[in-house]
Structures are given as C-alpha cells and as structure tokens.
MILUM-82212 format. One record per residue (C-alpha): x, y, z. Coordinates in steps of 0.02 Angstrom, whole numbers, plus 50000, padded with zeros to 5 digits. Layout:
N
XYZ...
//
This chain:
500
504295048245810503515031345843504255030746017503585048246061501805044246006501835028246108502405037746262500975050346248499695036446234500325028246396500295045046485498475047546441498025029946497498815032946668498215050746692496355048546657495985036346802496965047446920495965063146872494315053546885494765047147062495245064647118493585071647057492585058247150493595060747311493285079647307491405077447282491205063947420489975070147555491125069647710490215073347872488495070247802488335053747895487615055948072488835054048218488475039648336488395046748513489535038748645488615030548785488975037948955489675025649081488515022749226489255028649392489955014649498489235012749672490475014749812489924998649896489414984949775488494969549832489354952849829489144943449667489934926249649489834927349459490994942449455492694935349501494304943249554495284950449411497094949749461497864965249384499374955949315498264942449242496944953649164496694955348978497574970748906496504986248919495964994948759497105009148709496535025848779496415041048666498025050648644498205064348776498245082548730499865091048680499905100148847500075083748941501455071748886500975053648865501395041849007501665024248947501035012449081500584994249061500094980249179501534968349210501394949949160500574938749289501614930249421501254911749454500584916249626499424929449553498704916949430498354904349570497554917749678496474922949530495774905449518495514904249706494684921349712493514916349571492894901649675492654912849828491674926249735492984939749753492584955949659493544966649536494734977249642494554995849610494995010449721494415028549726495835040349680495085057749694495715072649595496535084949715497075097549582495815099649439496455108449283495035113149168494325097349091495775086849154496625083449319498425088149353498555078549516497625064649605497865058349781499045044649720500025055149595501625056249702501695037349717501275034349534502625046649480503875036549582503285020649495503525029449328505305033949375505675016149429504875009049271505865020649156507475017649255507615036249293507485033949482509055036049586508385029949754507095017949827505235021349837504675018850017502925013350070502475015550253501095003050294500205006050460498984993050524498414980550653498784962050676498374958550493499884969250448500964963850595500844946050529501724952850373500914941250246499734953950167501114966750146502334953150092501244950349939501174969049902503044970649928503504955649821502294959049678502784977349663504624972949689504574960349547503974974149429504884989549493506384982149584506784977149762507474991349867507804981250025506994977750192506804994850274506224996050455506494980350562506144975350742507374967950867506284952450885504564945750847503144951550958502654933550996503474916350987502624912750821502504920650650503794925350518505484933250551505564942450386505494959350473506344954750638508044949450699508514933550793508574939050974509624930951110509604934851296508224944951376507184957451278505494964051338504334969951196503054983551228501764990051103500475003651083499134990051075499244985351259497804989551375498954998951494500035012251414501885008451428502975020451526504185024251384503755033351220503515025151050503995030150874503245025550706503455006850736502275007150886503484994950969505044995551075506154981751147507044984451314508484973351369508184963851531509914955851538511664961551499512344956251328510614953551255510794954151067509874952750902510654946650741510164951750564510814942950408511444955850284511064956850099512444968650042511594983950120512854998350123512085008050267511085005450425510245015350563509875010850744508385019850820508595019951010507925028951162509135038051276508345033651443509155036451614510215022451688510125012251527511545001351466512535005551310512054998851139513344993551011513334987950829514404973050781514794967250604515354949150588515814949050773516794965450775516154981550852515764994750722514835008650816514225012450992512765022551064513245031651224511705035351333511625052151420509935049851503509095063851405507495053951374507565058551190507495047151038509145045350946509715038650778511415030450758511895029050574513345018350513514145012050353514224993150329515844986050258515684977650090515514958850100514864958850280513774943750321512804948550477512474962850596512144961950783511354974550900512074971451075511424978651238512924980251351511814981651505510034981051565508744994351518509374998351342507905002751228507834999651041506455007550937506964999350773508334995250649508395001450469509304991250337509064997350160509914997949991510265014049899509715006249734508035010449655506604998649699505154996049818505404996450007503884992750114504014996550300502884984950400502194995950540500864984050606500434981650789499234968450859497614975850930498034992950858496835006050793497095023950738496835030850914498155019050984499415024450851499185042050920500035035651078501685037250986502575052951044502285065950910504065072750897504795055150879503445049850757503695064850645505585063950646505645045450603504305046250468505165061450391506785051550391505945037350297505235049850170503875038150104503025040549937501475031249996500645031450166499595015750178498315014350319497514997150338496414999250490494604997550547494384979850612494804984050793493805000150783492244990150736492534977750877492744991351008491144999550948490244982950967490934980551143490454998251197492265003351224492205017251095490965027850998490835033850819491465051350861493055044150939493345032850790493135047350668494235059250766495595046250792495785041650609495715059850552497055064950678498175050250633498055053650446498425072150473499905068650587500645056550460500385068250314501165082750409502735072150436502775066550253501945080750154502595074549986501845057250006500295049949927498985042850044497865027350034496605021850166496055003650158494444999350248494184984150360493864966650294492254957150325492004952350508490844938950578490194931450738489024917050776488914898250783490094884250740489704882150555490024894550413488154895550376487794901550554488994916150545488304933850541489144950250499489724960050650488844976550685489654993550650490654987150502489684997850378489835013050489491735011250504491915008950316490885024650282491865034850410493535029350336492965033350160492345050750208493945054950300495055048250161494225058650025494085074050136495945073150179496505070749998496835052050012496295037749900495125024649972494985005949942493464996550004494244979450027492634973150109491724974849942493224968549845493314952349944491474949349909490494959850033489394952850170489614934150186491344933950107492254929250268491034914750291491584908350119493394910350174492984900450332492174886650231493734885750122494844883850276495644901050254495234908450425495914904350598494784897050731494544914450807493494918850654494444935450646496114932550562496254925250387497704913550361498744906150221498044910350049496644920450130497934933550178498764931950008497124936149921496954952050025498724957249982498414953649798496814963849799497744979149864499154976549740497954974549594496964989949643498565000449648499244993849483497584995749393497405013649453499205017349404498905011449226497215019949206497815036649274499135037549137497855046549029497605064049105495835064949038495355049649138495985058049295494665071549280493325060649360493215067249537492815055749682490945052049692489975064249800489575057349970487735053249985486715058950134486335040950176488195037550193488485053050299487185047650425487435028750427
//
C-alpha cells in the first residue's frame, strides 16, 4: 500500500510539467512574426571594369560555398564540391591577386527551361560527364576538343586545364598528337620526335596549302624516304593514324619497339583515312615511318580506355575562325565525330581583332566566320557542350608598360563572340574581364609575363589564363548542381552591345 501511494505521487509530479508544456506549445502564436523578405541579387554586368582590389579566386582555393537549398523531389540532388587546391593553383591565386585579376565566372545559358527551373544548360552534357567521372560511374574518357590560335598551340594554357581537371577527375591520356612541332621551339607534350624530312603546313598560312586539312588544322608531309616520328608510350592499348591518301605518296607504317605492326597502303584516292591498331602490352615506344616521299600524316591518336579527362590541343598559330573553315568539311566532321567530345572549347578572337585593325577583315566577316565554325563543329558533335572564350587583353604603343594602349576592335570582337555563343546555345567566358579588363596586359608586361612582341603571355602569365578557364568551369559545375539555380537565363543582350 505504501509503495502504490508513492508511485502515484511520482506520476503526478512528472505528468503535470508535461501537460503544462504541451498547453503552452499549442497556444504559441506561430506565423504571427513578420517574414523578412529576401533581398534580390543585383544582376551582374557582362563586362565588369578592372578592379585591383577584387582578386582572382582560384576555384580550388576558394572558401566553401554556403549550402544551397535542397532541390525539389522531381530533381535528384547532385552532390558537387570544389576540389582541394593544388599547390600551383594557390601560387597563381597569390600572383593573380597582385595583378588585379577578377573573379572568374562564365555565362551558362539555360537551353531547356522547365517551369521555374532549368532542365538543361549549355554546359550540361559536359557537367554530366564530370558527374559520372566523380562518382566513378564513367566507363570511358571525357574528351575536350580545344580549338584556338597560337595561345593554344603553345599548349601551356590547355596544359593547366588538362592537369587541373585530370587531378580531380582522372587522366584519360594524351589524345590527338602531331608528327612534330610546328617550329623548332616550344614543348613536345603533344608532338612526336621527328627524324628525317617532314614539311609542316597549317591553315594559318597566308597562302592556302594544296592538300586538305582535318580538325588539327595541320598536316606533315615527308620530304625524304624513311622519315619517322617517335612517341613514347604510356600503356595505351590502342592507337589511330590519320593520314591522307594522296597520289604517288609513299607508304606509311607503324612500328612498335622497332617491329612493324601495321601498314597504310596508298591508293591515290585523295581521301582521308584512319588506320587503327592495337598496341601490345608493355610496349615502350611507337614510330610512324614514311617509307617514301610525299606521305601525308594528319595526326596520331594515343588514348587510354580508362575514365578521365582527355584534352585535344587543336591550336594553330595565326588562326582564326575563318581560317579553321579551310579544313575540308567531310574530313573535319568525320574526325571530330570520331573523337566524340563532351566539350567543344573555342579560344579565339585575338587574330580577328588584329585583322580588323589592319583592314584585312570586317565585322561581318568575323561574325559569319565564328558562327559558321561553331555550327560546323556542333553538327559534327551534336551531343557535346560548347564554350566560347573571348580574346585576352591586347595592347600596342611605346616601350614602357605605362605607354601601352588597348588595341582597337577588342570590345567589338568580344561582343560578337558573346552574342554568337548565346545565340547558338553555347556558354561564354569573358576572359578579358576576368584577367582584369583594360590595362591588364600592361600589368602582365610590367611583371615580366609577356614576350617582347607584346602579344603572347609567357610563363605564369599563360598559367593564370589556364587557371581562370579551369576555375570558371569548376565553379559553374558546382553551382549548377542545384536545378533552381540553373533557371537564371543568360542576360538579355543590350542594344548598346548589339551595335558596338
């Protein structure tokens, strides 16, 4: 009896506070407090002025972004995060800060709106490939086809893009290579070691070469018998020789560690051919041998089957979009379709601006050339994403950096490229603004990061440009992981831009 009474007393002691708390919770005035409205973000201008106090934010080195709201149930969450900074990226961040480089952001327009969200942006195909690589669901490499002028032919800008993306998503191999360098200087990363006589011809020459070009914009023709080019192998299982079947040309053969593996037999058809071959396991080097004079090589492809990033360097000195149209269309389309890129990268504009200044071209030709080149490329690779990168700052003038002035027509070329990119469903990156706008190249000159020609950046100047493109891509990839953030369409073109 005593124990039962004690138990009831404890039950009452515990129950009363609980009932009182429940009553207060039920009577609390939820929703009576006013909601604080969210401030709308001001639209970002397409061309921001240079501001030395707004430094480069290397994507890998940036502070983690705040978590975005959870996407709707109709759109599964995509978990994307910026990779940790590489030592090179951190050094470039500090250098860019001193040079007044801007925050790199690109315009990735929505090409398939879906109500209040966006189901597809211009870069969605490429970003989906990065997702597959990141989640280890990919079964093959992700190829980037990078077309450009001498800035790309030098390979340092795209080397940074290739290495930074490869460190995060895997290295898929070298891709398209040339028989030899186009000059007796520069890196050999994308070229073999040639011996004997090889004559290079490019689409960038003043006089059009007599033989057709493919996507590389380059061919090498043997001028002596037994001319060869050697490529060190990195366990690639397969290779392809792109060659031109011209009349009276010598045979071409593929040798592995000194032994013949495959042979191309010319028939004089004048058509482009592809000789594919398997590479024995453990092979150390491959040689392309011209058995006689007149053999023509359009390129060599060495690539792994493993998932990872492959970036094809398709840069030609003095090239612009109109000169890339010199490539024969059937060869261009067949080779680009064979590469099956997930990103078409166009880094052009500098030579267009110079030819406008010299009176060798006009704005209508520049516009028509870029539009035609983008359309031809997209027709050959319809499943690819597309990114147009505008020209860098360009200067002319006296001997000192303070006497340099921006070249004319640069703004017009940037506006034309942006309009065409957005109209054709491509993303656009204004690298001129990202590197600091007008006067940025003068700062690069003062820092010793430009050659004496005042046209071509060198050393870490090129690295910064490559890092800017990489950062812009990675930042956009992360931010587009929230479908509701994709709904922001590309800014409407202003009349002032259309007529500049």
